[in-house]
Backbone as a ProteinNet text record, in pm:
[ID]
protein_1_A
[PRIMARY]
MRSSLVPVPMTLELEVRADDDLARLLAEGKVLEVGGNRFYIIKTTRVENRVAQGGRDFGGVKLIGVLDNCHTVAFIRETALVRSNTRLSAIYKAAGASFKVFDGDIPVERFACLKGQAPTFQIALVMLEEGGVMRWRNGRLGFVRLADLFNQTTSISLPDNASDNVASGFLERHNAPRFYSVGSDGKTVDGNTQKARTAVYAPNKSPRQLQNMTRYLVHRKRVKRSLEERLMAGDLVDISGAKPMVIITAAHVFEGGMDGAGNQYSKLWLGAMNS
[TERTIARY]
-345.9	-238.8	-266.3	-269	-315.8	-215.1	-194.4	-103	-197.4	-168.1	-240.6	-142	-187.1	-109	-129.1	-88	-113.4	12.1	25.6	150.6	202.6	124.4	165.6	108	188.4	127.8	101.6	131.6	103.1	32.6	-73.7	-138	-172.8	-197.6	-219.1	-344.1	-433	-550.3	-536.7	-534.1	-509.1	-601.6	-661	-736	-682.8	-638.6	-562	-599.5	-601.7	-617.2	-493.7	-495.6	-379.5	-397.7	-292.3	-296.9	-242.5	-219.9	-175.4	-33.8	49.6	194.4	204.4	119.7	124.2	60.9	-53	-128.8	-30.4	56.4	153.2	244.2	276.6	365.8	295.2	160	78.5	3.9	70.1	9.5	39.1	-31.2	-6.4	138.9	196	337.4	439.9	399.8	494.1	504.8	605.9	631	612.8	541.5	510.4	552.7	624.8	665.1	580.1	528.3	435.2	472	503.8	529.8	652.6	747.4	869.8	855.5	736.3	711.6	686.8	742.8	737	621.2	538.7	416.8	417.2	393.7	385.3	240.3	211.8	71.5	13.6	-86.6	-143.8	-281.3	-330.4	-454.6	-455.4	-495.3	-505.2	-643.4	-724.7	-842.3	-844.3	-870.4	-874.6	-1012.8	-1028	-1153.8	-1152.3	-1245.7	-1238.9	-1318.9	-1353.9	-1427.1	-1326	-1287.9	-1176.9	-1216.6	-1114.8	-1136.1	-1015.4	-1034.9	-920.9	-869.8	-741.9	-675.4	-544.2	-529.2	-398.3	-355.9	-458.1	-422.9	-400.9	-425.4	-400.2	-529.5	-547	-671.2	-630.6	-711.8	-692.4	-811.2	-779.3	-880.4	-842.1	-878.8	-843.3	-792.5	-715.8	-665.1	-695.6	-749.9	-760.1	-668.2	-600.2	-513.8	-497.9	-452.6	-424.8	-280.1	-210.1	-72	-49.7	51.2	82.5	237.3	279.8	417.1	515.2	602.9	676.6	766.8	835	939	890.9	753.5	697	569.8	557.3	431.3	415.7	526.4	518.9	458.6	463.5	402.9	248.3	189.4	42.6	-2.8	100.4	63.9	35.5	-47.5	-62.1	65.7	102.3	223.4	199.3	307.9	313.2	372.1	448.8	505.9	480	482.4	463.7	584.6	561.4	663.2	647.3	737.4	732.1	865.2	853.9	980.9	960.2	1069.5	1068.3	1182.4	1158.5	1260.5	1326.2	1254.6	1295.5	1264	1283	1251.1	1153.2	1079.1	976.2	1042.1	1155.7	1220.9	1265	1300.7	1340.9	1219.8	1102.8	973.7	948.4	960.6	925.5	1026	1154.2	1251	1228.5	1196.7	1161.1	1032.3	945	832.9	857.5	984.8	1021.4	1039.1	1019.5	1030.5	1177.7	1209.1	1343	1347.5	1431.9	1452.5	1584.1	1643.4	1771.5	1768.2	1659.7	1642.1	1509	1503	1373.5	1375	1286.6	1286.2	1196.6	1246.1	1167.4	1154.6	1248.7	1248.8	1213.8	1139.1	1098.4	1122.7	1141.5	1144.2	1005.8	1001	879.7	909.7	823.6	856.6	814	703.3	646.9	574.7	596.8	527.3	500.9	378.4	339.7	242.9	286.7	189.5	190.7	79.5	74.4	65.2	88	69.3	-76.5	-96.1	-230	-279.2	-198.5	-225.4	-136.7	-179.8	-100.5	-34.8	98.1	169.6	114.9	41.6	-7.1	-98	-179.3	-275.5	-203.2	-98.8	-15.7	68.2	111.5	190.4	101.9	-24.9	-118.6	-151.7	-137.6	-152.6	-52.2	76.3	196.1	174.3	137.8	123.8	21.8	-84.1	-189.8	-121.9	-53.3	7.6	108.6	177.8	282.4	240.9	108.4	52.8	102.3	121.4	175.3	117.9	189.7	136.8	258	239.3	347.5	309.1	425.3	416.6	522.5	493.5	588.8	618.2	744.4	774.3	908.2	924.4	1049.8	1127	1046.4	1103.2	1150.9	1108.1	1148.3	1027.2	1036.7	937.7	971	869.9	905.7	789.8	812.2	710.7	722.2	604.5	599.3	491.9	508.4	415.7	308.2	183.5	77.1	110	169.1	192.6	297.2	394.6	491	430.4	322.9	261.2	211.5	176.7	118.6	226.6	348.1	463.7	537.5	510.8	576.9	522.2	602.8	555.5	445.1	348.3	236.7	275.9	216	250	163.6	49.5	-46.7	-142.7	-195.8	-299.5	-429.7	-539.9	-671.7	-778.6	-866.6	-976.7	-1078.7	-1138.1	-1228.5	-1352.1	-1378.7	-1498	-1474.2	-1349.3	-1313.7	-1316.9	-1396.5	-1400.2	-1524.9	-1549.5	-1674.8	-1645	-1730	-1701.5	-1764.7	-1690.9	-1737.5	-1729	-1830.5	-1821	-1942.9	-1907	-2004.8	-1945.4	-1963.7	-1911.3	-1981.7	-2111.3	-2182.2	-2110	-2078.7	-2017.1	-1877.9	-1798.7	-1671.1	-1665.5	-1755	-1751.1	-1796.3	-1870.3	-1904.3	-1797.1	-1731	-1639.9	-1493	-1455.9	-1321.5	-1312.2	-1288.9	-1299.7	-1189	-1201.9	-1089	-1053.5	-930.6	-882.4	-844.9	-856.5	-814.2	-746.4	-667.5	-591.3	-595.6	-524.7	-509.1	-363.6	-321	-181.5	-144.5	-9.5	44.4	-20.3	-74.5	-132	-281.9	-331.5	-470.5	-564.5	-508.4	-596.4	-614.8	-724.7	-749	-656.8	-602.3	-521.2	-597.4	-632.8	-708.9	-625.3	-677.5	-626.5	-689.9	-723.1	-781.9	-933.3	-969.7	-1112.2	-1181	-1127.4	-1188.7	-1318.2	-1343.7	-1471.2	-1537.7	-1677.1	-1750	-1737.6	-1672.2	-1654.5	-1681.1	-1697.6	-1698.1	-1569.5	-1568.6	-1448.3	-1414.6	-1284.7	-1237.6	-1123.1	-1118.3	-1012.2	-893.6	-772.8	-647.8	-554	-520.4	-438.4	-286.3	-221.3	-76.3	-27.9	-105.7	-67.2	-30.8	70.3	115.9	28.9	25.7	-42.7	-4.9	120	166.7	97.6	95.1	31.7	-113.5	-183.1	-331.5	-363.3	-275.3	-292.7	-276.7	-169.4	-150.5	-262	-322.7	-423.7	-546.7	-560.8	-680	-653.2	-537.8	-502.2	-521	-594.5	-622.1	-659.3	-648.7	-688	-836.6	-911.6	-1055.9	-1079.1	-1145.3	-1168.7	-1267.7	-1216.7	-1290.9	-1336.3	-1251.9	-1281.2	-1244.9	-1308.9	-1277.5	-1252.9	-1140.6	-1111.4	-1076.1	-1138.1	-1111.2	-1054.9	-935.3	-868.8	-787.2	-727.8	-649.4	-540.3	-496.5	-391.9	-260.4	-217.7	-99.3	-35.6	48.1	95.8	197.9	250	345.5	280.7	139.3	74.5	59.4	108.4	111.3	42.2	-2.9	-59.4	61.1	5.1	106.5	141.2	116.1	140.7	41.2	89	9.9	-55.9	-182.4	-255.7	-314.2	-288.3	-335.6	-475.5	-573	-712.6	-741.1	-768.9	-805.4	-917.5	-907	-1017.2	-1024.8	-931.5	-941.1	-791.8	-779.4	-655	-601.9	-472.2	-420.2	-456.5	-476	-526.7	-418	-415.9	-321.7	-389	-324.2	-381	-365.6	-489.5	-495.2	-481.8	-544.1	-536.8	-526.6	-434.3	-438	-446.2	-547.1	-566.7	-553.7	-456.7	-430.1	-485	-571.7	-645.4	-609.3	-590.2	-572.4	-663	-750.3	-843.4	-823.7	-795.4	-772.2	-894.6	-944.5	-1051.3	-1009.5	-1083.9	-1054.2	-1046.7	-1126.6	-1120.6	-1026.6	-931.1	-836.5	-869.2	-996.4	-1040.7	-1002.3	-971.1	-936	-970.3	-944.6	-979.8	-874.8	-806.3	-703.6	-734.2	-724.6	-752.7	-695.9	-677.3	-633.4	-755.1	-769.3	-874.3	-807.8	-834.2	-768.9	-865.2	-834.9	-918.2	-834.4	-883	-811.8	-864.4	-770.7	-817	-742.7	-808	-760	-730.2	-644.9	-608.6	-711.8	-756.3	-845.6	-782.9	-803.3	-747.7	-844.7
-474.4	-394.2	-357.9	-231.6	-170.6	-102.2	-122.4	-39	25.5	161.7	228.9	325.5	377.2	470.4	609.6	644.5	772.7	827.9	959.9	1012	934.8	886	789.5	656.4	573.2	452.2	327.3	329.5	203.3	251.9	177	198.7	63.9	67.8	-59.3	-28.1	-119.3	-113.4	-244	-234.3	-357.7	-355.6	-463.5	-491.4	-608.9	-596.5	-709.5	-710	-833.8	-849.6	-815.4	-737.7	-689.2	-655.9	-690.3	-656.1	-511.8	-464.4	-324.8	-305.8	-405.9	-395.7	-380	-463.9	-463	-332.8	-288.3	-172.8	-44.4	-39.8	73.2	76.4	-43.8	-47.1	-15.6	-11.9	19.4	156.9	243.2	379.5	467.6	573.5	674.4	726.2	720.2	773.2	669.2	543.2	422.8	371.9	292.7	244.4	79.8	30.5	-110.2	-168.6	-280.5	-347.2	-468.4	-472.6	-575.4	-610.3	-728.3	-776.1	-709.1	-670.8	-608.7	-451.8	-402.2	-257.3	-197.1	-75.1	-7.9	96.6	92.5	180.8	268.2	398.3	493.9	504.3	478.5	465.9	613.5	643.5	774.6	783.2	662.6	660.6	525	534.7	415.7	427.3	317.4	319.7	190.5	211.2	100.6	38.6	-92.5	-160.2	-228.1	-188.3	-231	-355.7	-438.4	-567.4	-661.6	-648.1	-732.3	-879.4	-963.7	-1108.5	-1150.8	-1233.5	-1281.3	-1412	-1421.4	-1544.3	-1566.1	-1683	-1709.7	-1600.2	-1539.5	-1441	-1302.8	-1286.9	-1152.4	-1102.2	-977.7	-912.7	-869.7	-910.6	-867	-785.9	-678.9	-596.9	-600.7	-490	-486	-350.6	-353.1	-221.7	-220.3	-102.8	-80.1	35	14.2	119.6	140.2	255.7	293	338.4	289.9	331.6	359.2	451.9	492.4	460.8	450.8	419.2	518.8	457.2	537.6	638.1	603.7	685.4	805.1	815.6	935.1	976.8	937.6	971.5	1118.7	1198.6	1341.3	1410.6	1349.8	1415.5	1426.8	1344.9	1350.3	1439.1	1498.2	1581.3	1728.6	1800.5	1939.7	2024.9	2111.7	2185.7	2301.8	2327.9	2438.1	2559.2	2535.3	2637.6	2605.5	2707.6	2683.9	2613.7	2536.1	2459.8	2510.3	2600.3	2655	2632	2571.9	2549.1	2585	2626.3	2650	2579.8	2529.9	2452.9	2353.8	2257.3	2160.4	2016.7	1917.5	1784.5	1720.3	1621.9	1552	1499.6	1436.7	1375.4	1482.7	1597.6	1711.2	1760.7	1759	1800.7	1701.7	1579.2	1468.9	1499	1513.4	1531.8	1668.3	1767	1889.6	1879.4	1786.7	1764	1666	1621.6	1532.2	1383.4	1344.8	1203.5	1166.9	1036.3	983.2	856.5	847.1	728.2	724.4	599.9	587.8	610.8	558.4	560.1	613.2	698	747.6	715	634.5	591	681.9	705.9	788.2	935.1	990.9	1126.5	1224.4	1326.6	1420	1561.7	1653.7	1796	1856.3	1957.1	2022.1	2174.8	2238.7	2388.7	2468.9	2442.7	2519.8	2424.9	2444.3	2367.3	2459.2	2460.8	2544.4	2465.7	2437	2386	2494	2558.3	2668.8	2607.1	2697.2	2670.3	2629.5	2511	2460.6	2365.1	2333.1	2232.4	2111.6	1997.5	1876.4	1867.7	1836.6	1828.7	1722.7	1616.9	1508.7	1563	1670.2	1715.6	1786.5	1866.1	1930.2	1827.5	1733.5	1623.9	1549.8	1524.3	1455.1	1538.6	1674.4	1764.9	1759.5	1740.6	1724.5	1600.4	1491.8	1367.8	1375.6	1450.3	1465.5	1539	1654.4	1730.9	1648.8	1551.8	1481.7	1349.5	1313.3	1192.1	1074.8	1072.8	954	934.4	833.8	801.3	764.7	763.4	718	568.1	492.8	353.2	315	211.4	150	11.3	-26.7	-155.7	-188.4	-312.9	-369.4	-272.5	-206.3	-104.8	22	56.3	173.2	252.8	391	479.5	536.3	571.3	617.9	672.1	752.7	807.8	723.5	683.5	609.4	669.8	693.1	743.3	639.4	680.1	587.6	492.7	547.7	465.7	348.9	385.2	285.2	170.7	198	80.8	-26.2	12.2	-85.9	-146.3	-98.6	-153.8	-257.9	-283.9	-375	-522.3	-614.2	-752.9	-777.4	-859.1	-887.8	-971	-941.4	-1012.6	-1129.8	-1142.2	-1245.6	-1259.1	-1371.4	-1390.3	-1432.4	-1377.2	-1406.7	-1424.1	-1523.6	-1543.5	-1425.7	-1396.1	-1272.8	-1293.2	-1418	-1442.7	-1446.8	-1417.3	-1417.6	-1277.1	-1184.3	-1049.8	-989.6	-871.1	-793.8	-681.3	-660.8	-550.7	-422.4	-313.1	-181	-89.4	-30	56.8	156.2	282	377.2	497.5	496.4	610.1	738.6	737.6	854.1	919.6	839.3	891.3	939.8	871.2	916.9	1050.6	1091.8	1216.4	1328.3	1293.1	1391.7	1406	1302.8	1305.3	1313.6	1293	1296.2	1412.5	1530.8	1650	1663.7	1751.1	1799.5	1939	1982.7	2100.6	2200.3	2328.4	2435.4	2545.3	2625.4	2731.9	2855.6	2956.8	3073.9	3108.1	3119.6	3143.7	3287.1	3321.5	3450.3	3555.2	3498.3	3590.7	3607.9	3557.3	3577.4	3475.7	3381.7	3294.9	3164.3	3096.4	2969.8	2863.7	2785.1	2674.4	2555.2	2465.6	2344.9	2220.8	2131.6	1991.5	1905.5	1782.8	1687.5	1721.6	1748.5	1784.8	1681.2	1563.1	1456.1	1409.3	1412	1374.4	1492.4	1485.9	1580.7	1554.6	1641.1	1615.8	1752.7	1739.3	1857	1932.3	2066.4	2154.4	2224.2	2219.4	2278.9	2377.8	2495.7	2591.2	2561	2552.8	2521.2	2630.8	2738.4	2842.8	2800	2874.8	2862.3	2718	2650.2	2509.1	2516.4	2441.4	2421.6	2322.5	2324.2	2216.8	2077.1	2062.2	1921.1	1886.8	1981	1942.9	1918.9	1998.6	1991.4	1843.5	1805.4	1669.8	1568.7	1586.2	1478.6	1472.1	1586.2	1595	1521.1	1487.7	1418.2	1263.8	1216.2	1078.5	1030.2	913.1	872	719.2	660	519.2	515.3	428.5	414.3	268.8	271.7	152.2	61.9	-48.3	-146.8	-274	-323.9	-452	-467.7	-549.9	-594.8	-747.6	-792.6	-922.7	-961.4	-1065.4	-1127.8	-1270.2	-1292.6	-1409.5	-1450.5	-1572.4	-1616.3	-1524.2	-1515.2	-1410.8	-1428.4	-1318.2	-1313.8	-1175.3	-1163.3	-1041.9	-977.1	-1052.7	-994.6	-898.3	-915.2	-828	-685.9	-581.3	-448.2	-348.8	-236.1	-130.2	-96.9	-82.2	-54.8	-181.3	-304.5	-421.1	-437.8	-503.3	-522.4	-663.2	-673	-797.7	-840.3	-961.7	-1007.9	-1063.1	-1011.8	-1060.8	-1128.2	-1255.3	-1332	-1275.2	-1251.6	-1198.5	-1042	-974.4	-832.6	-776.8	-640	-584.9	-590.8	-594.1	-606	-475.5	-497.3	-384.6	-364.4	-250.5	-217	-218.8	-274.3	-272.1	-134.6	-74.7	56.3	53.6	-45.2	-72.3	-223.4	-264.9	-406.7	-406.2	-479.4	-494.1	-635.2	-668	-797.3	-811.1	-906.9	-924.8	-1052	-1050.7	-1164.5	-1153.3	-1242.6	-1248.6	-1374.2	-1365	-1480	-1494.9	-1620.7	-1632.4	-1689.7	-1658.1	-1717.5	-1860.8	-1930.6	-2073.8	-2138	-2057.5	-2100.8	-2090.1	-2062.5	-2049.6	-1899.7	-1885.5	-1760.3	-1746.8	-1632.4	-1598.7	-1513.9	-1553.6	-1477.6	-1457	-1334.2	-1309.9	-1184.3	-1171.9	-1033.2	-986.7	-855.2	-790.9	-692.4	-689.7	-606.1	-517.6	-388.6	-294.2	-274.8	-308.1	-302.8	-184.5	-123.1	-12.2	-17	53.4	72.3	224	254.9	398.1	455.2	570.5	636.4	786.3	844.3	963.4	1033.7
8777	8723.4	8578.9	8542.3	8423.7	8354.2	8221.2	8135.7	8034.5	7999.1	7905.5	7829.7	7721.7	7631.8	7675	7794.2	7847.6	7923.9	7964.6	8017.2	8134.9	8219.4	8325.6	8298.9	8226.5	8163.6	8239.6	8376.6	8452.3	8584.9	8622.4	8746.5	8807.9	8936	9013.5	9111.1	9110.7	9211.7	9288.3	9419.7	9507.2	9624.1	9653.7	9771.5	9846.5	9965.7	10029.7	10171.4	10225.3	10366.5	10447.2	10547.7	10609.6	10754.1	10840	10981.7	10981.8	11115.2	11128.1	11075.7	11094.2	11045.1	10893.9	10821.3	10677	10635.5	10698.7	10660.8	10661.2	10754.4	10766.7	10649.9	10588.2	10469.1	10338.5	10349.7	10231.6	10239.1	10320.9	10335.9	10218.5	10205.9	10104.6	10106.6	9998.6	9983.4	9985.7	10022.5	10020	9876.1	9850.8	9713.7	9719.9	9628.7	9629.2	9495.8	9492.8	9372.5	9346	9215.8	9172.3	9022.3	9004.6	8867.9	8807.1	8889.1	8841.7	8822.9	8851.7	8838.5	8978.7	8996.5	9122.9	9110.5	9212.8	9209.7	9339.3	9320.1	9428.9	9463.1	9592.9	9640.4	9658.7	9588.3	9593.9	9676.9	9699.7	9784.8	9860.8	9992.6	10070.3	10146	10146.2	10234.3	10321.5	10442.9	10535.1	10538.3	10528.3	10543.4	10677.9	10762.7	10902.7	10941	10841.4	10876.1	10920.1	11047.8	11097.3	11129.9	11095.5	11126.1	11199.8	11301.5	11389.3	11333.9	11320.4	11277.7	11341.8	11412.6	11476.4	11576.1	11654.3	11745.7	11698.5	11558.1	11500.3	11435	11440.1	11382.4	11239.9	11142.3	11003.6	10950.1	10892.5	10828.4	10682.6	10608.1	10471.1	10430.2	10322.2	10261.9	10116.1	10073.3	9929.2	9893.9	9784.3	9741.9	9594.1	9555.6	9414.2	9400	9307.7	9292.2	9145.4	9118	8979.8	8966	8843.7	8814.6	8887	8972.7	9064.6	9001.7	8891.1	8838	8772.1	8747.7	8678.9	8764.6	8889.2	8962.5	8978.9	8993	9011.4	8895.1	8773.8	8661.1	8674.1	8751.8	8781	8890.7	8959.5	9075.9	9033.9	9102.7	9081.1	9108.2	9010.6	9027.5	9122.3	9215.1	9306.3	9229	9124.2	9045.3	8902.8	8809	8666.5	8610.7	8509.3	8427.4	8287	8238.5	8105.6	8040.9	7915.4	7838	7696.6	7629.8	7485.9	7421.9	7298.1	7223.2	7314	7367.5	7452.9	7394.7	7483.2	7435.8	7539.7	7498.2	7578.3	7702.7	7689.5	7809.2	7907.3	7858.3	7955.8	8025.7	7964.8	8022.3	8151.1	8111.6	8221.3	8338.6	8313.9	8417.2	8496	8426.1	8492.4	8588.9	8548	8632.2	8746	8758.4	8865.4	8838.4	8708.3	8674	8664.8	8688.6	8683.6	8601.7	8515	8424.5	8363.9	8343.8	8288.5	8128.1	8067.5	7921	7892.1	7793	7738.4	7587	7542.2	7406.8	7317.1	7192.6	7098.6	7136.3	7190.9	7234.5	7117.2	7142.2	7028.1	7085.5	6984.6	7021.2	7045.5	7134.5	7169.8	7163.9	7078	7054.9	7171.5	7228.2	7332.1	7431.3	7567.8	7668.4	7793.6	7836.3	7954.1	8041.4	8159.5	8261.6	8379.7	8396.3	8490.6	8636	8729.3	8869.3	8890.7	8963.4	8990.3	8884.4	8789	8684.2	8701.4	8643.5	8643.1	8505.3	8493.7	8372	8278.7	8334.4	8244.6	8131.2	8163.9	8061.8	7948.4	7982.7	7877.3	7794.6	7865.8	7794.1	7703.2	7739.1	7650.1	7528.3	7551.3	7426.9	7336.6	7389.5	7310.8	7226.6	7290.5	7231.3	7112.9	7136.9	7030.6	6910.5	6931.5	6832.1	6748.5	6809.4	6751	6694.7	6715.5	6654.1	6719.1	6853.5	6913.2	7052.8	7122.7	7256.3	7343.7	7480.3	7571.7	7607	7616.4	7652.2	7754.2	7824.6	7920.1	7879.3	7846.8	7796.2	7842.3	7917.4	7952.3	8054.4	8133	8237.7	8168.7	8048.2	7977.2	7942.8	7959.2	7920	7789.3	7707.7	7573.6	7493.9	7392.9	7306.5	7178.7	7117.9	6984.7	6907	6779	6689.3	6660.5	6632	6607	6486.3	6381.9	6264.3	6301.6	6393.7	6427.1	6504	6580.3	6653.1	6559.2	6440.3	6343.2	6255.8	6271	6186.3	6267.5	6394.7	6478.6	6456.1	6509.3	6506.3	6602.5	6554.7	6646.9	6769	6885.6	7006.6	7032.5	6969.3	6997.6	6878.5	6849.6	6745	6819.3	6782.7	6842.2	6730	6755.3	6659.8	6672.9	6564.7	6562.7	6652.2	6676.1	6751.8	6905.7	6948.6	7085.2	7140.6	7079.5	7129.3	7103.7	7172	7153.1	7066.7	6966.1	6872.1	6917.9	6904.4	6936.7	6816	6771.2	6650.6	6645.3	6615.2	6590.8	6511.9	6384.2	6312.4	6348.9	6385.6	6427	6553	6645.8	6769.1	6746.3	6658.3	6621.3	6561	6479.4	6408.9	6509.6	6617.8	6714.7	6820.5	6850.9	6964.5	6927.4	6802.5	6748.7	6649.5	6688.6	6596.6	6498.7	6403.5	6316.3	6383.6	6352	6420.5	6308.4	6345	6245.1	6324.4	6255.9	6322.3	6225.6	6268.8	6184.3	6164.4	6034.1	6010.4	6034.7	6013.7	6027.8	5928.7	5815.9	5719.2	5744.7	5847.7	5891.5	5823.1	5745.6	5678.9	5754.7	5736.3	5812.5	5762.9	5857.5	5832.1	5875.3	5787.8	5816.6	5832.7	5919	5932.2	5826.1	5871.6	5778.4	5765.2	5652.3	5614.8	5529.5	5523.3	5435.8	5485.5	5618.4	5683.3	5740.9	5751.2	5817.8	5969.9	6044.1	6182.5	6261	6394.2	6472.6	6460	6445.3	6426.3	6551.3	6589.1	6707.7	6673.5	6722.8	6700.1	6783.8	6728.6	6802.5	6767.9	6854.8	6818.9	6806.7	6715.6	6691.8	6659.1	6570.6	6534.8	6381.1	6349.1	6210.3	6141.3	6000.9	5929.1	5970.7	5994.3	6040.7	6170.7	6264.6	6398.4	6384.4	6303.4	6270.7	6212.7	6119.1	6064.1	6167.8	6250.1	6359.4	6453.7	6486.2	6590.9	6546	6418.4	6367.3	6363.4	6386.9	6397.9	6525.4	6546	6682.6	6685.2	6803.3	6804.7	6849.8	6769.8	6801.1	6862.3	6978.8	7047.7	6963	6923.8	6837	6894.4	6991.1	7047.7	7197.2	7270.9	7399.5	7407	7462.2	7479.5	7622.1	7670.9	7798.4	7777.8	7837	7812.7	7938	7932.7	8051.6	8076.7	8204.4	8246.9	8163	8106.4	8024.7	8050.4	8147.4	8194.8	8098.2	8006.6	7909.1	7808	7795.9	7700.4	7767.2	7693.5	7738.5	7652.9	7693.4	7606.6	7504	7375.7	7269.1	7188.4	7239.7	7163.7	7049.3	6949.1	6830.4	6833.3	6808	6818.9	6674.1	6641.2	6506.6	6526.1	6459.6	6464	6336.8	6341.1	6220.6	6147.6	6016.4	5943.4	5944.4	6009.9	6024.8	6030.8	6024.4	6032	6173.3	6193.3	6335.1	6411.3	6541.7	6629	6736.3	6799.8	6906.4	7038.7	7139.2	7277.8	7331.9	7344	7409	7566.8	7630.7	7767.7	7792	7880	7920.7	8071.6	8123	8263	8302.4	8392.4	8442.8	8580.5	8594.8	8727.5	8793.6	8921.4	9006.7	9122.7	9135.4	9245.8	9328.8	9456.9	9532.9	9633.5	9654.9	9753.6	9888.7	9992.4	10123.1	10129.9	10039.7	10044.9	9946.1	9898.3	9798.4	9662.9	9623.2	9491.6	9442.6	9316.2	9270.2	9123.1	9064	8928.6	8870.9	8767.3	8700.4	8556.1	8504.6	8358.8	8316.7	8184.7	8128.2	8044.7	8050.5	7971.1	7882.7	7751.7	7650.8	7596.4	7575.9	7490.9	7364.6	7250.3	7128.2	7037.6	6966.4	6882.9	6750.1	6645.8	6515.7	6499.8	6405.5	6381.7	6274.2	6308.1	6224.3	6197.1	6083.4	6053.1	5954.1
[MASK]
+++++++++++++++++++++++++++++++++++++++++++++++++++++++++++++++++++++++++++++++++++++++++++++++++++++++++++++++++++++++++++++++++++++++++++++++++++++++++++++++++++++++++++++++++++++++++++++++++++++++++++++++++++++++++++++++++++++++++++++++++++++++++++++++++++++++++++++++++++

C-alpha cells in the first residue's frame, strides 16, 4: 500500500492466493478495502500455478488498485473538461471524484483537460503552478503548499545513519528547470534565476506562478524500517543532525509465506525543498 504526493495519492499492489470465488471478487472494476482505505481495482492478472488444498484448487491473483473516491481522475476523458475561474475541488468533482471534505481548496484561473487526456496530468500542472501537492490523510483529500509541509509537527524521529543519502546538484540543475514566460507588453517574465538551470518556456504564466514552479521537493534519503502504517506521504520526519524532511512516498509492505514466515516493513522516500 503506497501513498504519494500526487493527484491520486493512494495505490495498492496485491498478490494473493485465491480460488475461483475469491478471484471473481478481485476482478477489474471491483472495490477492495485495505487498512481503512477503499481501492478501485484497475488491473487484475490471474496466476495459474494451481495448488490443491482441502479439495479446492487455488491459483493466484495480482492486482493494482487506486484510491476509489478519485479513481476517475486517472481515466482518459471521453469529453473535454474545461473550466475558468473555478476551484481545485470543483475540478476533481467535475472529473468524477467524490468526497465529503476537501482540505486546502485553492482557486484555479484556467483548467483544460482535452478529450483523450487524463485529468491527473493537468491537475499536476496546477499543483506545480501553485507550489503545492495533493495528500491523503485520515480519509481526507486535500491540497497543501510545500512551505506548510515543513511547518507541521514531526511524525517520527530517525537517526541520520538509518538511511541512504541521495544527492546530485548536477542532475538537479538539468532535471528541475526554471521557467519563463512573456508578458502582455512583449517582455520576458522570469521566475527564479538565482541558479543556472535548464530554461523552459511556460506561456501565460504570472510572476507568482513562475516562482512557484521552481519550488519542488528533492529526493534526499531512503529509509527502510519496521512496519508503521500511520506514516503517510506529506508527514514531516525529524532527521538527527539534519533539517527535517518530508515523506514524498511511503510504501507499506506485508509479505506472508506459505510456511507462516513473513516480512513486514515500511519504506520511506524523504525529500527536502529546493527553490
